[in-house]
C-alpha positions as CSV (number, residue, x, y, z in Angstrom):
1,X,10.0,114.7,223.7
2,X,7.4,115.6,221.1
3,X,4.5,113.1,220.9
4,X,3.2,111.4,217.8
5,X,0.1,113.2,216.5
6,X,-0.9,111.2,213.4
7,X,-4.6,110.5,213.4
8,X,-4.6,107.7,210.8
9,X,-6.8,109.8,208.6
10,X,-5.6,111.1,205.2
11,X,-6.6,113.9,202.8
12,X,-6.6,113.3,199.1
13,X,-4.9,115.8,196.7
14,X,-5.6,115.3,193.0
15,X,-3.1,116.8,190.5
16,X,-3.5,116.1,186.8
17,X,-5.9,113.3,187.5
18,X,-3.6,111.5,190.0
19,X,-4.5,111.3,193.7
20,X,-2.0,111.6,196.5
21,X,-2.9,110.6,200.1
22,X,-1.5,113.0,202.7
23,X,-1.6,112.2,206.4
24,X,-3.7,114.3,208.7
25,X,-2.1,115.4,212.0
26,X,-4.1,116.6,215.1
27,X,-2.8,118.7,218.0
28,X,-3.9,118.1,221.6
29,X,-6.3,121.0,221.4
30,X,-7.9,119.8,218.2
31,X,-5.9,121.7,215.6
32,X,-5.7,119.8,212.3
33,X,-3.0,119.9,209.7
34,X,-2.3,118.2,206.4
35,X,1.2,116.7,206.4
36,X,2.9,117.6,203.1
37,X,6.4,116.6,203.9
38,X,6.5,113.9,201.2
39,X,4.5,116.0,198.7
40,X,7.4,117.0,196.5
41,X,9.0,113.6,196.5
42,X,5.8,112.0,195.4
43,X,4.4,114.5,193.0
44,X,7.1,117.0,192.1
45,X,5.0,119.9,193.5
46,X,5.6,122.3,196.4
47,X,3.2,124.6,198.1
48,X,3.3,128.4,198.0
49,X,2.3,130.2,201.2
50,X,3.6,133.8,201.4
51,X,4.3,134.8,205.0
52,X,3.5,131.2,206.1
53,X,-0.1,132.2,206.9
54,X,-1.3,128.5,206.6
55,X,1.9,126.6,207.2
56,X,2.9,124.8,210.3
57,X,6.7,124.6,210.6
58,X,7.0,122.3,213.5
59,X,5.3,120.3,216.2
60,X,5.6,122.1,219.6
61,X,4.5,121.5,223.2
62,X,5.2,125.0,224.4
63,X,2.4,127.4,223.5
64,X,-1.2,127.0,222.4
65,X,-2.9,129.9,220.7
66,X,-6.5,130.2,219.3
67,X,-6.8,133.4,217.5
68,X,-10.6,133.0,216.9
69,X,-11.4,132.5,220.5
70,X,-8.7,134.7,222.1
71,X,-7.0,131.9,224.0
72,X,-3.3,131.8,225.0
73,X,-1.7,129.1,227.1
74,X,1.8,128.3,228.1
75,X,2.5,124.6,228.6
76,X,-1.3,124.0,229.2
77,X,-1.8,126.9,231.7
78,X,-3.9,129.9,230.8
79,X,-1.9,133.2,230.5
80,X,-4.5,134.8,232.7
81,X,-3.8,132.4,235.6
82,X,0.0,132.7,235.2
83,X,-0.1,136.5,235.1
84,X,-2.3,136.6,238.2
85,X,-0.5,134.0,240.4
86,X,3.1,133.6,239.2
87,X,6.3,135.6,239.1
88,X,8.1,136.0,235.8
89,X,10.9,133.7,237.1
90,X,8.3,130.9,237.7
91,X,6.9,131.3,234.2
92,X,10.4,131.4,232.7
93,X,11.1,128.1,234.4
94,X,7.8,126.7,233.1
95,X,8.5,127.6,229.5
96,X,12.0,126.2,229.4
97,X,11.4,123.1,231.6
98,X,7.7,122.2,230.8
99,X,6.4,122.3,234.4
100,X,5.9,124.9,237.1
101,X,8.7,124.8,239.7
102,X,8.4,123.4,243.2
103,X,9.6,125.7,246.0
104,X,13.0,124.0,246.0
105,X,13.3,124.2,242.2
106,X,12.3,127.9,242.2
107,X,14.8,128.5,245.0
108,X,17.6,126.8,243.0
109,X,16.7,128.6,239.8
110,X,16.6,132.0,241.5
111,X,19.9,131.3,243.1
112,X,21.4,130.6,239.6
113,X,19.9,133.8,238.3
114,X,21.6,135.7,241.1
115,X,24.9,133.8,240.6
116,X,25.1,134.7,236.9
117,X,23.8,138.3,237.0
118,X,27.3,139.9,236.7
119,X,28.9,140.5,233.3
120,X,32.5,139.6,232.7
121,X,34.4,142.8,233.2
122,X,35.9,142.6,229.7
123,X,32.3,142.7,228.4
124,X,31.6,145.8,230.4
125,X,34.2,147.6,228.4
126,X,32.3,146.8,225.2
127,X,29.8,149.4,226.2
128,X,32.4,152.1,225.9
129,X,32.9,151.4,222.2
130,X,29.3,151.9,221.1
131,X,28.3,155.5,220.1
132,X,26.3,157.4,222.8
133,X,23.2,157.2,220.6
134,X,23.5,153.5,219.7
135,X,20.1,151.8,219.6
136,X,19.7,149.6,222.7
137,X,18.5,146.7,220.6
138,X,21.7,146.8,218.6
139,X,23.7,146.7,221.8
140,X,21.6,143.9,223.2
141,X,22.0,141.8,220.0
142,X,25.7,142.3,219.9
143,X,26.3,141.6,223.5
144,X,24.3,138.4,223.5
145,X,26.1,137.2,220.5
146,X,29.4,137.8,222.2
147,X,28.4,135.6,225.2
148,X,29.3,132.5,223.3
149,X,33.0,133.5,223.3
150,X,33.0,134.1,227.0
151,X,31.0,131.0,228.0
152,X,31.7,128.3,225.4
153,X,29.9,125.4,227.1
154,X,28.5,124.0,223.8
155,X,31.4,122.0,222.4
156,X,29.7,118.6,222.6
157,X,26.0,118.2,223.6
158,X,24.7,121.7,224.5
159,X,21.6,120.3,226.2
160,X,23.9,119.0,228.9
161,X,24.5,122.6,229.9
162,X,21.1,124.0,229.0
163,X,20.2,124.8,232.7
164,X,23.3,126.9,233.1
165,X,23.0,128.6,229.8
166,X,19.3,129.4,230.5
167,X,20.0,131.0,233.8
168,X,23.0,132.8,232.4
169,X,21.0,134.3,229.5
170,X,17.9,135.3,231.4
171,X,20.1,136.9,234.1
172,X,22.7,138.6,232.0
173,X,20.3,140.0,229.4
174,X,18.6,141.9,232.2
175,X,22.0,143.3,233.2
176,X,23.0,144.1,229.6
177,X,19.7,146.0,229.1
178,X,20.1,148.1,232.2
179,X,23.8,148.8,231.5
180,X,23.0,149.9,227.9
181,X,20.5,152.4,229.3
182,X,22.9,153.8,231.9
183,X,25.6,154.2,229.2
184,X,23.2,156.0,226.9
185,X,22.5,158.5,229.8
186,X,26.2,158.9,230.7
187,X,25.4,157.6,234.2
188,X,27.6,155.2,236.3
189,X,26.6,151.5,236.1
190,X,24.6,150.0,238.9
191,X,25.6,146.4,239.6
192,X,23.0,143.7,240.4
193,X,22.1,142.9,244.0
194,X,21.5,139.5,245.5
195,X,18.8,140.7,247.9
196,X,16.4,141.8,245.2
197,X,14.0,139.8,243.0
198,X,14.4,139.5,239.3
199,X,12.3,142.5,238.3
200,X,13.2,144.6,241.3
201,X,16.9,144.0,240.5
202,X,16.4,145.2,236.9
203,X,14.5,148.4,238.1
204,X,17.3,149.2,240.6
205,X,20.0,148.8,238.0
206,X,18.1,151.0,235.6
207,X,17.2,153.9,238.0
208,X,19.4,153.9,241.1
209,X,21.9,156.7,241.3
210,X,24.5,157.9,243.8
211,X,22.7,161.2,244.1
212,X,19.2,159.9,243.9
213,X,18.7,156.4,245.4
214,X,15.9,154.5,243.8
215,X,12.9,153.3,245.8
216,X,11.7,149.9,244.6
217,X,7.9,150.1,244.6
218,X,6.0,146.8,244.9
219,X,3.3,148.1,242.6
220,X,5.9,148.6,239.9
221,X,7.6,145.3,240.4
222,X,4.2,143.5,240.2
223,X,3.3,145.4,237.0
224,X,6.6,144.6,235.4
225,X,6.3,140.9,236.3
226,X,3.0,140.7,234.6
227,X,4.2,142.5,231.5
228,X,7.2,140.1,231.1
229,X,4.9,137.1,231.7
230,X,2.5,138.2,229.0
231,X,5.4,138.5,226.5
232,X,6.9,135.2,227.5
233,X,6.0,133.3,224.3
234,X,3.6,133.6,221.4
235,X,4.0,130.5,219.3
236,X,5.7,130.8,215.9
237,X,6.0,134.5,215.5
238,X,8.7,136.2,213.4
239,X,11.4,136.3,216.1
240,X,10.7,132.8,217.5
241,X,10.7,131.4,214.0
242,X,14.0,133.2,213.4
243,X,15.5,131.5,216.5
244,X,14.4,128.1,215.3
245,X,15.5,128.7,211.8
246,X,19.0,129.9,212.8
247,X,19.3,127.2,215.4
248,X,18.3,124.5,212.9
249,X,21.8,125.0,211.4
250,X,23.1,123.8,214.7
251,X,24.0,127.4,215.7
252,X,24.7,127.9,219.4
253,X,22.0,129.2,221.7
254,X,23.6,132.6,222.2
255,X,23.9,133.4,218.5
256,X,20.4,132.0,217.8
257,X,18.9,134.3,220.5
258,X,20.9,137.3,219.0
259,X,19.2,136.6,215.7
260,X,15.8,136.6,217.4
261,X,16.6,139.9,219.0
262,X,17.4,141.4,215.6
263,X,14.0,140.1,214.2
264,X,12.1,141.5,217.2
265,X,13.7,144.9,216.5
266,X,11.5,145.4,213.4
267,X,8.7,148.0,213.8
268,X,6.2,145.4,212.6
269,X,7.0,143.1,215.4
270,X,8.6,144.3,218.7
271,X,8.5,148.0,217.9
272,X,4.8,148.3,217.9
273,X,4.4,149.5,221.6
274,X,6.8,152.4,220.8
275,X,4.6,153.2,217.8
276,X,1.5,153.4,220.0
277,X,3.0,155.9,222.4
278,X,4.3,158.0,219.6
279,X,0.9,158.0,218.0
280,X,-0.8,159.0,221.3
281,X,1.8,161.7,221.8
282,X,1.1,163.1,218.4
283,X,-2.6,163.1,219.0
284,X,-2.1,164.9,222.4
285,X,0.2,167.5,220.9
286,X,-2.4,168.2,218.2
287,X,-5.1,169.1,220.6
288,X,-6.2,165.6,221.6
289,X,-8.7,165.2,218.7
290,X,-8.6,161.4,218.6
291,X,-11.8,161.2,216.5
292,X,-10.0,162.8,213.6
293,X,-7.3,160.2,213.7
294,X,-9.9,157.4,213.9
295,X,-11.5,158.8,210.7
296,X,-8.0,159.0,209.1
297,X,-7.5,155.3,209.9
298,X,-10.8,154.5,208.0
299,X,-9.8,156.5,205.0
300,X,-8.3,154.1,202.4
301,X,-6.5,157.0,200.7
302,X,-4.7,157.9,204.0
303,X,-1.6,155.8,204.9
304,X,-2.3,156.4,208.6
305,X,-3.2,153.4,210.7
306,X,-4.1,153.1,214.4
307,X,-1.2,151.5,216.1
308,X,-2.0,148.9,218.7
309,X,-5.1,147.6,217.0
310,X,-5.4,144.3,215.1
311,X,-3.2,141.2,215.1
312,X,-1.9,138.8,212.6
313,X,-3.3,135.8,214.5
314,X,-6.1,137.1,216.8
315,X,-9.5,137.7,215.2
316,X,-11.0,138.8,218.5
317,X,-9.6,140.4,221.7
318,X,-5.9,139.7,222.3
319,X,-6.3,138.0,225.8
320,X,-3.1,139.8,226.9
321,X,-4.5,143.3,226.2
322,X,-7.3,142.9,228.8
323,X,-4.8,142.0,231.5
324,X,-2.4,144.8,230.5
325,X,-5.2,147.4,230.6
326,X,-6.1,146.4,234.1
327,X,-2.4,146.4,235.1
328,X,-2.1,149.9,233.7
329,X,-5.0,151.2,235.7
330,X,-3.9,149.6,238.9
331,X,-0.3,150.8,238.7
332,X,-1.2,154.4,237.9
333,X,-3.8,154.5,240.6
334,X,-1.4,153.0,243.2
335,X,1.3,155.5,242.2
336,X,-1.2,158.4,242.1
337,X,-0.2,159.2,238.6
338,X,-2.3,160.6,235.7
339,X,-1.4,160.4,232.1
340,X,-3.2,162.2,229.4
341,X,-2.1,159.6,226.9
342,X,-4.0,156.9,228.9
343,X,-7.1,159.0,228.7
344,X,-6.8,159.4,225.0
345,X,-6.1,155.6,224.6
346,X,-9.2,154.7,226.6
347,X,-11.3,157.0,224.4
348,X,-9.9,155.6,221.2
349,X,-10.6,152.1,222.5
350,X,-14.2,153.0,223.5
351,X,-15.0,154.4,220.1
352,X,-13.3,151.8,218.0
353,X,-15.0,148.9,219.8
354,X,-18.4,150.2,218.7
355,X,-17.4,151.1,215.1
356,X,-18.5,148.6,212.5
357,X,-15.5,149.5,210.3
358,X,-13.1,148.1,212.9
359,X,-15.4,145.3,214.1
360,X,-15.8,143.9,210.6
361,X,-12.0,143.9,210.2
362,X,-11.3,142.3,213.6
363,X,-9.3,145.3,214.7
364,X,-9.3,145.0,218.5
365,X,-6.7,146.3,221.0
366,X,-3.6,144.1,221.1
367,X,-0.8,143.6,223.7
368,X,1.0,146.7,222.5
369,X,-1.8,149.2,223.1
370,X,-1.3,149.8,226.8
371,X,2.1,148.3,227.5
372,X,4.0,151.4,226.3
373,X,1.9,153.6,228.8
374,X,3.1,151.3,231.6
375,X,6.7,151.6,230.6
376,X,6.3,155.3,230.3
377,X,4.9,155.5,233.8
378,X,7.8,153.4,235.2
379,X,10.3,155.8,233.6
380,X,11.6,153.5,230.8
381,X,12.4,155.6,227.7
382,X,10.8,154.7,224.3
383,X,13.9,153.4,222.8
384,X,14.0,150.7,225.5
385,X,10.4,149.4,224.9
386,X,11.5,146.7,222.5
387,X,14.3,145.7,224.8
388,X,11.6,145.1,227.5
389,X,9.8,142.9,225.0
390,X,13.0,140.9,224.4
391,X,13.4,140.4,228.2
392,X,10.0,138.9,228.4
393,X,10.3,136.8,225.2
394,X,13.7,135.4,226.1
395,X,12.4,132.3,228.0
396,X,10.2,131.4,225.1
397,X,13.0,131.7,222.6
398,X,15.2,129.4,224.8
399,X,12.3,126.9,225.1
400,X,11.9,126.8,221.3
401,X,15.6,126.4,220.6
402,X,15.8,123.6,223.2
403,X,12.7,121.9,221.7
404,X,14.1,122.2,218.1
405,X,17.5,120.9,219.1
406,X,16.0,117.8,220.8
407,X,13.5,117.1,218.0
408,X,14.1,113.6,216.5
409,X,12.5,115.0,213.3
410,X,14.9,117.9,213.2
411,X,15.8,119.2,209.7
412,X,17.8,122.3,208.8
413,X,15.3,125.0,207.8
414,X,15.3,125.4,204.0
415,X,12.1,126.9,202.5
416,X,11.4,126.4,198.8
417,X,10.5,129.1,196.3
418,X,8.7,129.5,193.0
419,X,11.2,131.1,190.6
420,X,9.7,133.8,188.4
421,X,12.9,135.3,186.8
422,X,14.1,135.1,183.2
423,X,14.7,131.7,181.5
424,X,18.2,130.6,180.6
425,X,19.8,133.2,178.4
426,X,22.9,133.0,176.2
427,X,25.9,134.8,177.8
428,X,26.9,138.0,176.1
429,X,30.6,139.2,176.3
430,X,30.9,142.7,177.8
431,X,31.9,144.4,174.5
432,X,28.8,143.1,172.8
433,X,26.3,144.2,175.4
434,X,23.8,146.9,174.5
435,X,23.3,149.9,176.9
436,X,19.6,149.9,176.2
């Protein structure tokens, strides 16, 4: 249950000589906001905030983010501690339930994930109806939306079944992702195994083959766990806001998550890690002259931009990028792999961090800069990178949908606008209309 955060203080807004007292709200980490929920009723005015840069849409207990200081916390725990000491399943439990699991709670949750890993066989046939080159994100969104027809536990109060739906989604989305890859390759499906952990199970479903059995490497499992943890939640981003907005119409969890997947699909959101790898590949194929690309990025007349640098919220280092860079180095060293793209990425980072042009614009490496190189080393193809993002973000989406549904101040999402079209015009019959 969300706590009351009114401070008792007010801010005064003066319009046309008349003052309006607006309550000030404070978050637990000191964030301050002006509550304008009664502004239109009292004054007739609304606010305009394109892209919601300065607008808080809700109170939330899930994630705290400080873009100026480079801080990210899930439920009060630093993302650094969680990535270092927890499995993805533990963090998923934390995000959805609000506390880290005990051993018994983790055991029960893991058991549910194993129990619900299989897809209904009728759903398996859906894959045969997609074209061979269908984008995996399209398949994922469609399959998740269809879950509500196979598992309609939401007739009355959906929160009564939220534990079952959470486990079902987190488990089945992993299976859907792996099956979509196998279908795109024309390979036989590999079904989940009860003896493997969450990430190991996913890797085995992706890469095991009757003619080439897959060896699950602990270094790869550990890296994938950290990647999914770092993507677990990120406050009110585009896809999370979409899940909340769709869910605010009292849409079921599966359809709301499907909408979030579609939002994540956008190249400005979840597709950024793919863009980084494609940029590094282009630089490598053109002789590796990364300095020329850095200069292009600084040229205002050139549309080229360095992918993986800068963030809508962070004005310093993205705390996730430091962890991912370390994970990338550790995994490649453990697997005795070398990647020329990693070498180029490190050189770009080294130069950019000393360049005043990028420093003045707060263009530091973000979470996408090294994650694609890790996926590439694991063997995951580029068109699956955003699917991997969705796997990690899923617990956060579920947590926000659950929080929104249980909010006593819930309202259906309905932003206002400022109309700038033509004023009322007389209707002209079709035979009297000019073609000019």
